[in-house]
N, C-alpha and C positions, 0 to 999 in steps of 0.2 A: 505492499498500499505505499510506504513513503517514497518508494520509487517511483510509483505511478503521480503520484505528487509533485515530486522533483520534475518528471517532464512535463506533466499539465500545466506547471507554474512558469515554463521556459516559454509553452507553445502560446500562453497567454499572453505573454510578455511581446513574443514575436508579431503576433495577428494585430498588435494594434502599433506597432513599430515603423517610423519613417526612417531610422538608420538603425545599422549594427545593436543589437543587444546582447551583455556579457554578463554570464553569469559564471564565477570562481569558484575552482575546490579551496580549501582550507589546506593543502599539503604544502607546510613551509618547508621547502626541501632546499638543501646545500643543491648549487647548480652541476649540471653536468657540461663544463663547456666544452662541447662537444665540435667534431666535424662534421660528422655523421649521426644523424639522429631521424627515427623513420617512428610512424604509428603502423600499428597493425589490428587487426580484429574488428570484433562487433559489441555494441553494450550490453546486449544480452549473453555472450561468451566472454566477456574481458578485452580491455583494451591494453596490447601490449607497446610499451616503447623500448625499441633498443637502440644503446648509445654507444659510439664508438669515441672513447675522450683521446684526446694525441697525449703524447708523451710530453713530461716539462722537465726541468729540472735536471734531477738525475737519473730520473724515469728512463727508460730506454723503448719500453714496450706502452701500446694505449693501456686505457682500461676500457674495459669491454662488460656492460650492464644491461639487463632486461628490467624492465618495470612492467608490472600490471596492475590497473584500475578498474574499480568494479563500476556499473551504469550511473552510480551519484561521483563519479570521478572520483572516490577516496581510494588510497593505495592499496591492493593487495601486498604487494610485496616489491622488494627490489635487490636484486641477483647480481652479484660480480661471475663472470661468466669468463671473465681473465684468462687465457692459456700462456705458456712459457713452455716452449718458445713462441713468439709471434706466429711463427709460421705455420703452425699448428692450428691458426684460427683459418676458417674458410667462411663462413656467413652466420646468421640469424635469418629465418625468413619463418612466414606464419603457412602453417599447413594443418587442415582439419583441427580446425578451429583454435590453435593455439601454437605458440613460439615454437620452432627445433632451432637446437644449435646445432653447427655442423662443424665437427673439426678433423684432423688428420694425424692419422700417427703413423710413425715410421719403424719397422721391427727388422734390425740387420738380420737375424738369426732367420726371421721368415722371409727376408728378400723382398717386402713389399711394405709399400705405402697405403694405409686403409682410412676410409673415411667412414667418419661414425656420425650418426644421425640421434641428438640428446634432446626428449622431448621436455619443453618446461610448461608443465600445469598451471593453471589459473591460482592454485591454490598456493605457489611457489614450489612444489616438490619436483624432480628432475627425475625421468623416466631411464629405464635400463639402457645404455649406450647398444646403437644397433649396427654394427659392422655393413653398410650399404653399399661400397664400391672398393677398388684397388688398385694399383698398379704399381707392377713389378719394378723394385729396385734393389739395385747392389747396394747402394752408401747414400747416407743422409743426404750429399751434396745433389745426387740426382734423384731425388723422390719425385720429382714432376708435380702436376698441379691441379687440385681443383676448382672447379668453379661451379655455383647451385644458384639457383633460383626457383619462386614456385608461382602459378597463375595466379591472376587477382582473386579467382573466388577460393583460392587456397585447397583445391582439389587436384593439380597435379603437380609433379617436381622433375625438373630438368637436373640433371647433373652431367656437365663436362669433366671429363677427364684426360689428361696429357700427360704421358711420359717426357722425362728431360729431352732436351733437344738433340736433332743426329745431325752431323756437320754434314754438308750437302745433298740431305736430303728435303724431300717435301712435308711439311709439318701434317702430323697426323693426331687426330683427334677421337675420343669414345663418346657418343651422345648417347645419353640414358633418361627414359621418362619413367616416371612411377604416378600412380594414383596415390589419394590422402592417405591410404593404408601403408603406404611405401612398399608395395605390392609391382613388380616390376611390368612395365606394357611392352617395352620393346628395347634393345642394345643396337647401336652398330657404331662400328668403326670406318672413320671418314678419313680421305687426305684433301687438304685444301693445294688449290696450283700455284700455292707460295711455298717460298722455301724457308726451311726452319730459320729462327732467329733465338739468340739466347734470352729476348725481351719479347714478350708475345702479349697481344691482347684481344682477349675473346669473352664478351660481355655476353651473357645468355638472359633468353625472356622466353615465356611460355605463356600461351593465351590458355582461356577456359577448353579450348576446343583440346588441344597437347598438341598445337603446331608450334615446333621449336625456332625461336628466332636468334640468332648470333651475330652482334655488330662487332665487325672485328677490323683494328686497323690493318691495311695491308701494305703500311711503309713504316717500319718502325726503326728505319737508318736515317731517313731524311728526315728536313726540316718540318717539309709539309705533312700536314693529317690527310692521308688519304683513308677513305674507308669503303666497306662494302657490307651489305645485309645478305647475309645467309638465312637459308629455312631449310627445316627437316621435318618432314610429317613421318617419318620411321620406314622410309621406301627411297629417296632420291635427296640430296644435298644440292641446293640452287642458289645461286649467286645472283645477286644484283648491287650493283655498284654505284657507288653515289657518286653521279656524275656532274664534277664540277671543273669546265674546259679549261683550256690555258693556264695561265697562272695564279686560280683561284685556288684557296687552302681552305678549307674547311677549320674554324678556330674554336668554338664552342657550340654545344649543342644540348639540345634535352630531347629526353627518349621517354615514350611511353604506346600502351597499348590502349586500342580505343574500347569503347563501350561494345563495338563489334566484333573485337578482337584484332583489328588488323594491328599490325607494329609500324610505330610513325617516328620518325625522326625529325627533327626542325633545328635549325641555328643560323649562324651568320658567318660569311668568310672574307676573306681578305685578297688582294692582288700585290701586297707590297713581299719584297722578298725576306722580312724576319717577322719574327712574328713573339709577340710578347705580351700576353693579356696583360691589361692596365697600367700600361707602359706607353702609351701612345699609339697603339697600332692601330690603323687606319682601315674600316670594315665598309666594303662597299655593295654589299647586298646580303640575301637572306638565300634560302634551301629547304624546302621538305622533300622527304622522300615515303612514302608509305607501301607497305606489302599487303597483299588481300592477306586474310584471316588465315586461309588454308597453306598459306605459302607459296602459292603457284604461278602468282602475276604479278607485277607492280601496278601498284592503281596511281600511284603520284611519282613525279620526277620532275621539279621543277625549280627553277632558279632564277631570281628574281633579285636585277639591281636597284640600288638606292642611292641616293644623295649621299656621299661619305660621311658615314658616324664616327665616333671613337670610342674607344676603350667599354666596349659591351659585354657582358657575360649574359647566356641564355639562361634561363631561370626554371623554368617550366612549360609545358605544352597542354593546353584547356583544347577540348572537344566541345564544340556546341553545336547541336542539329549537323549540317553540314558542311561547317566549316573549322577552321582550326586558327589558332591563337596560340601565337609564340611570345611567351612573357621574358622580357631580357630586362636587364639593369645596366645603366654608365657608370661606372665611376673610374676614380684615379688612385692608383698606387706611388704613395713616395718612402722611401726609405733613405735611413742616413745612419751613421755610426750609432748604438746606442749610448745612453749618458752611462757615464760612470759613477759607480757608488764611492764617496769618500771616504765612506765609512771601513771598504773591504779593500783589503791590499791588492793591488793590481795585477800580481800574480794570480790571485784566487779568482779574476775576473775573465770572462770570457772576451780576450781582444777582438775578435772576429763577428761580435753579436751586434746586430742592426735591430733598430726600429722601424717599424713598418706603419703606417697611415693609411686609411682608407678613406674616400670623400664619394660618396655618391650622390650624385646629380640627377638622376632622370629614371623612370620607368616607363619602359617601352612595351606597348602591345603592336604587336603586327600579324596583320588578319588574313586568313585565307582561304579562296573556295575552294569548293570540292575537288578541282581541278590542281591546287597548290598555286593559283594566281594570287597575287595580292588584290585585297580590297581595301587596306587602309595602313597607314603608320599613325601612331598615336603616343604620344606622351605625355607624362606627366613629371613637373618639376615636383623635387624633393631637396634637403639638405639635410644629410646625415655624414657625420665624421665618426671612424672608432681607431683605434690604434691596435696594433699584434694581437690581432682576433681573427686573420683569415677574410675577414669582410663581413661576417657572420651577422655583427650587430646590426647592421645597413640591410637586413633583409625585409621583406615584404609579404604580406597577404594576398593572392589574388584567386578567385576563381569565380563561375555563374552561378549566381544566386538569384531563383525567381527570376529570369528571365532578363539580369543585368550583372555584367561582371564587375564585382567588386573589390578595391584596391584599397590594402589598409595599411599603414604604415607610420612610426615617428618623425615628426618633422620640427622644425624650429615654432616655439611658441609664438612669437612676435612677429612671423610671417602674417598672423590671423589677428595682429594686433592693428588696426589704424591711427593709433595713438604714437605705438613707439616702432612701429616698423622700419619707417624712415631715419630714426636717429640712432636705434641701436644698433654698435659694431659690433662683429663678431659674431658669438653662438649664444643660441639664449636656451632656457630651458624645452625639451623635448615635448611634445604633445602626441596622442595618439588621433589620427585624419583618418579621413577615408575620401575615396570620389567611387564614382560609378562612369562606366563606359558603355554605351551600345554594343555590344557583340556584334551587330550584323553592320553597323554604321561605323563604328570607331570614334562617333562622337562622343568627347567625355564632360562631363558635368565638373562644375567647380569643384575642388577641394576643398572640404568642410572639417574643421576639428568635433570629434566625437564628443557630442555634449554629457553623455552619459556614462562615460568611462569610468569606472570607480578605481580607486587609488588603490594598488595591488598590495603592495609592501610598508603601509604604513604611512607615505608621504603626504604632506601637506597637497602639493599638486599631484594631479593624478600621476600613477607611474609609469614607467618608460614601458614601452609594450617592443618587445624585445623577441627577434627571432621568430618572427608570425610567418614563415614559411613553412613551418614542420606544422602541419593540421590534418585532418582527417573530416572530409566530407560524407556526413551520416546521410542526407536526403537534401532536397533543393531548399529546405529552411534553415537546417543547422549542420554547424560543424564543430569539431573539438580543436581546438587551437593550443599552443604554447607560449607562456610569455614569461620572461625572466629577467632579472639584473644580475649584478654582481656577487649577489649572497643569496638567491633561492630563485626556484622557478615555482608557478604554479599552471594548472591545466585548467580550461575553461570551456564554456558552450557558449559558442558566438550563433544568436539566431539572426534571419532577416525576414 
């Protein structure tokens, strides 16, 4: 009954809302200052959060955690699943209504590298490890690698098994598909038409029908990024090259499986000789490639030049009816030698350390029609800055809700104060703001402060709204979203 009342309360708030409405949980949690953070699950079965926290100080390995929250967004558990050595960690995915931790274990006596699947239950208990795949290996340095991914509905699992490279031979890979009970559906060894390299890039995806897609970098030695999308349905491996002619080089891209099951990538390209994201690289256009859910044919292979932009990173890919929306962000990276601590002897300080600052200036929404041709290029001005955080604090939320593309982010408070914005120089306090974009035409409404945004962490001013690109869409009215500051984070329901 309490759970029902919680949802009814949120629904009643949403039904009268003219702007996003927020209901936060009470989990005063120390932050996971992560690079990777993903949501999995459902309200009824539990919401999992997978965090990959980068190393810091004398720590050489990241900390990997999984948390689970119930339908009221109260935490059931927080588990540390960090493995040592780091190379044993493969991934955390959502399968059969719970999180699964995949790790590999090399045994010299057995001459094999074995992939283990470990279920993490909503009550925090771990299932017994299940050996699910193996690679013959004579020694640890030749152990090979595994890649794992699950389908959006959590009922299919794909595993890529790849032995250590062999000089002067083409790259071999084993593709295996399982159902939600970890029962093998099919397995096949395939050979790429590309020579093996010491560094390989094979990113797997699988749709709800069980069609496997692999995004592969086909030039691991050169400076330019060339990609192919491979599809496999258990019978034949098909290659679809991402066609960028001339001097065009893919720089940054977003990947997603559409609601229909098509695999789509979209991003930005440059025609300049050198590529350094965030250091002044000029971008000349966008591209989009989509493969049919059966893996048999390419639906879209489009390239769209635009007026030169700079310093864009692709953030996400949104599907709306028969259109695609590529969300990006413009930011500049600056670096300088790190400041020295006068209290610490020079011999104990890292003489090569550098401070990195990130300045985010604009959010982009590029809309494409069903054929991949540009419909509009829309941008929203923002003014964010951060330091030594891989640009993570400058993130934003973007999703189509109730027929509108909502964009929520932090911005400078005095930009919205007529009395102060003309006389205040430098930075001002941040506030949560939002804008809407018509997903069909690209017309953007004026950015507005969120009037009902409550203080999150006890501040007098509304709390800073950080890392909002980590979210889960529940339906057309609700999302679960993550907000944090330097001391803690919370989850909340956002209603539209």
